[in-house]
C-alpha positions in Angstrom: -14.9 13.9 1.9 -12.1 15.3 -0.3 -9.0 13.8 -1.9 -6.4 12.2 0.4 -3.8 12.1 -2.5 -3.1 14.4 -5.4 -0.5 13.7 -8.0 0.1 16.8 -10.2 2.0 16.6 -13.5 4.5 14.2 -12.1 7.4 13.1 -14.4 10.4 10.9 -13.6 13.2 10.6 -16.0 16.2 8.1 -15.8 18.6 9.6 -18.3 16.8 9.5 -21.6 14.1 7.1 -20.3 10.8 8.8 -19.3 9.4 6.4 -16.8 6.6 8.9 -16.0 5.8 11.8 -18.2 3.2 14.2 -16.8 0.9 12.0 -14.7 -1.9 13.7 -12.8 -4.5 11.8 -10.7 -6.4 11.9 -7.4 -7.3 9.4 -4.8 -10.4 10.2 -2.7 -10.6 9.6 1.0 -11.8 6.1 1.9 -11.6 5.0 -1.8 -10.3 1.7 -3.1 -8.6 2.8 -6.4 -6.9 0.6 -8.9 -3.8 1.3 -11.0 -3.2 -0.9 -14.0 -1.2 -1.0 -17.1 1.2 -3.3 -19.1 4.6 -4.1 -17.7 6.9 -1.1 -17.8 4.1 1.4 -17.9 5.4 3.3 -14.9 3.1 2.0 -12.1 5.8 1.0 -9.5 7.8 4.2 -10.4 4.7 6.2 -9.5 4.4 4.4 -6.2 8.1 5.1 -5.5 7.7 8.8 -6.2 4.7 9.0 -3.9 6.4 7.2 -1.0 9.7 9.0 -1.2 11.9 6.4 -2.8 12.3 8.6 -5.9 12.3 12.4 -6.2 10.2 13.5 -9.2 12.0 15.1 -12.1 8.9 17.4 -12.3 5.6 17.8 -10.6 4.1 17.7 -7.1 2.6 15.1 -4.8 0.1 16.2 -2.1 -1.2 14.2 0.8 -4.0 15.7 2.8 -3.2 19.2 1.5 0.5 18.8 2.4 3.2 18.6 -0.2 5.2 15.4 0.3 7.4 15.0 -2.8 11.0 15.2 -1.8 10.5 13.8 1.7 12.3 10.5 2.5 10.3 7.3 2.9 10.5 7.4 6.7 9.0 10.9 6.7 6.3 9.9 4.3 5.4 6.9 6.5 5.1 9.2 9.6 2.6 11.3 7.7 0.4 8.3 7.4 1.3 6.8 4.0 2.1 3.1 4.0 3.5 1.2 1.0 3.6 -2.6 0.7 5.6 -4.6 -1.8 4.7 -7.5 -4.2 7.0 -9.7 -2.1 6.2 -9.1 1.7 9.2 -7.9 3.6 8.7 -9.8 6.8 11.2 -11.4 9.3 10.6 -15.1 8.6 12.3 -16.3 11.9 10.0 -14.1 14.1 6.4 -14.8 15.0 3.4 -13.1 13.5 3.0 -11.0 16.7 6.7 -10.0 16.7 6.5 -8.9 13.1 3.5 -6.7 13.8 5.1 -5.2 16.9 8.2 -4.1 14.9 6.4 -1.4 12.9 4.9 1.2 15.3 6.8 4.4 15.2 8.3 6.3 18.2 8.6 3.2 20.5 10.2 4.5 23.7 12.0 1.2 24.4 14.1 1.9 21.4 15.6 5.0 22.9 19.2 4.6 24.1 18.4 6.8 27.0 15.2 5.1 28.1 15.9 1.4 27.2 17.8 0.6 30.5 14.8 1.8 32.5 11.9 -0.6 32.0 9.3 1.5 33.8 9.8 4.3 31.2 8.5 2.1 28.3 6.8 -1.0 29.7 3.3 0.5 29.7 3.7 1.5 26.0 5.0 -2.0 25.2 2.0 -3.7 26.9 -0.4 -1.3 25.1 1.1 -2.0 21.7 1.0 -5.8 22.3 -2.7 -5.6 23.2 -3.4 -3.6 20.1 -1.6 -6.0 17.9 -3.4 -9.0 19.3 -6.7 -7.3 18.9 -6.0 -6.5 15.3 -4.9 -10.0 14.5 -7.9 -11.5 16.0 -10.3 -9.0 14.4 -9.0 -10.0 10.9 -9.1 -13.8 11.5 -5.5 -14.4 12.4 -5.8 -15.0 16.1 -4.8 -18.6 15.9 -1.5 -17.6 14.2 -0.3 -15.1 16.7 2.6 -17.3 17.9 3.3 -19.0 14.6 6.6 -18.3 12.8 6.1 -16.3 9.6 8.2 -18.9 7.7 5.4 -21.4 8.3 2.6 -19.3 6.8 1.0 -19.1 3.3 1.8 -16.3 0.9 -1.7 -14.9 1.5 -1.2 -14.7 5.3 2.1 -13.0 4.8 0.4 -10.3 2.7 -2.3 -9.8 5.3 0.3 -9.4 8.0 2.2 -6.8 6.0 -1.1 -4.9 5.6 -2.0 -5.2 9.3 1.4 -3.9 10.3 0.5 -0.5 8.9 -2.4 -0.3 11.3 0.0 -0.2 14.2 1.1 3.3 13.2 -1.0 6.1 11.9 -1.7 4.7 8.4 -4.4 6.5 6.4 -3.3 5.6 2.9 -2.1 2.3 1.7 -0.2 1.8 -1.6 -0.4 -1.9 -2.4 1.9 -3.4 -5.1 0.2 -6.5 -6.6 -1.3 -7.9 -3.4 -2.8 -10.8 -5.3 0.3 -11.8 -7.2 1.2 -15.5 -6.9 -1.8 -16.6 -5.0 -4.8 -18.8 -6.0 -8.0 -17.1 -7.3 -10.0 -17.8 -4.1 -7.2 -16.5 -1.9 -6.9 -13.4 -4.0 -10.7 -12.7 -3.6 -10.3 -13.2 0.2 -7.4 -10.7 0.2 -9.5 -8.1 -1.6 -12.4 -8.7 0.7 -10.0 -8.1 3.6 -9.0 -4.8 1.9 -12.6 -3.7 1.7 -13.1 -4.6 5.3 -10.2 -2.5 6.3 -11.7 0.4 4.3 -15.2 0.0 5.8 -14.2 -0.7 9.4 -11.0 1.3 9.8 -11.7 4.2 7.4 -8.5 3.5 5.3 -7.8 4.4 1.7 -6.2 2.0 -0.8 -4.4 2.7 -4.1 -3.6 -0.7 -5.6 -1.4 -1.9 -8.5 -2.7 -5.2 -9.7 -2.4 -7.4 -12.8 -5.1 -9.8 -11.7 -7.8 -7.8 -13.4 -10.4 -10.5 -12.9 -10.1 -9.9 -9.2 -9.4 -6.2 -9.1 -12.3 -5.0 -11.1 -14.8 -6.6 -8.7 -13.5 -4.6 -5.7 -12.3 -1.2 -6.8 -14.3 2.0 -7.1 -12.3 3.6 -9.8 -9.4 2.7 -12.1 -6.4 4.6 -13.6 -4.5 3.1 -16.6 -0.9 3.9 -17.3 0.9 3.2 -20.5 4.4 4.3 -21.5 4.6 6.6 -18.5 1.4 8.5 -19.3 -2.2 8.3 -18.1 -4.0 6.4 -20.9 -7.5 6.1 -19.4 -9.5 6.3 -16.2 -13.0 5.6 -15.0 -15.3 3.0 -13.4 -14.1 -0.6 -13.8 -16.7 -1.6 -16.4 -15.9 1.5 -18.4 -12.2 0.9 -18.4 -12.3 -2.7 -19.5 -14.3 -1.8 -22.5 -12.1 1.2 -23.5 -10.6 0.5 -27.0 -7.3 2.3 -26.0 -6.9 0.0 -22.9 -7.7 -3.2 -24.9 -5.1 -2.2 -27.5 -2.4 -1.4 -24.8 -2.9 -4.8 -23.2 -3.2 -6.8 -26.4 -0.4 -4.9 -28.2 -2.6 -4.1 -31.2 
């Protein structure tokens, strides 16, 4: 299998601030890849460029041999790239099932022309509901299907946000600090869940995470950003022993 994502010499400037300055990296198909670095190193900016929230000042982004830099976020999503946020963006007053059902693209019942005619979209609606229930049960959330999201734990909310991407054509997930704000045991469960999605659904994950004690046990490869540049890369055990990485984190 080849690379699902290629970032080529990407720069993003905000006036005189170089948030990214010539970053190049690849993410292999079905990989679980980490992206680390001190605060302000450019990690979230890179995710914003890849997912269409920012247009790069320079460089290219390729997804499955198709150039995607310059597309808007909706177009990037329809290609199969899903981005989650550190704080899950769910509808707290809706149930778990309703939140999952909001995300599939091209729902016929949302068409102004088809909405008044139930028979034109009811079969699709039933099919999507069955798919959502199957996914929630498969990943241990069957008992929460009808629970309001506001009643759930932070870990469950992050799992729901990830599952929602499976309702579309997601192939690549960019996760922004999935373990932030949760207990260690819960963070480990989240990363086990990520690996399960990779193994059983064939998905690829590119993950920003500050919880290095969790991340390094689950990723295949790690990139390190510092001051908008790629500082280091390699296997987890190599990266944590790299003097440049230690200095960047400790501020030596």
